[in-house]
C-alpha positions, 0 to 999 in steps of 0.5 A, a space after each residue: 213813232 216818237 218816244 212819248 207815243 204808244 199804240 192802243 189795240 182795239 177792235 175794228 168796230 171800235 176803231 171805225 166808231 172812233 173814226 166816225 166820232 172824230 170826223 163828226 167832231 172835226 178832229 182825229 182819233 188821237 185827239 178824241 182819245 187824248 181829250 177823253 183821257 184828260 177830261 175824265 176824272 179817275 176814281 181817286 180824283 172823284 173821291 178828292 172832289 167829293 171830299 173838297 165838296 164836303 169840306 166846303 159844305 161843312 164850312 158854309 153850313 157848319 156841318 158836312 152832309 150825312 151819308 144818308 143826305 149824300 145818297 138822297 142827293 145821288 138818287 135825285 141826280 140819277 132821277 134827273 138824268 145826271 150821271 154818277 161816275 164817282 165812288 158810291 161810298 161816303 168818306 
């Protein structure tokens, strides 16, 4: 094993599911897990994106949305089927 590699212990069921997913996507478990790790934002990254979005809105509209407006937007996205992964608290 190369020095920049490690192993992850998962249940047999999780391994089997990852293998099935990898096969269906024409890739390997390794690539599947690495892609997940690289493409899924951390909570800190979500918070940073939210702050950037608030700054953009403030620049375009003259003021940032209120916490109430943000909560309404989150609720609408949830009703429409959008996943809300980031922090729930307004900055």
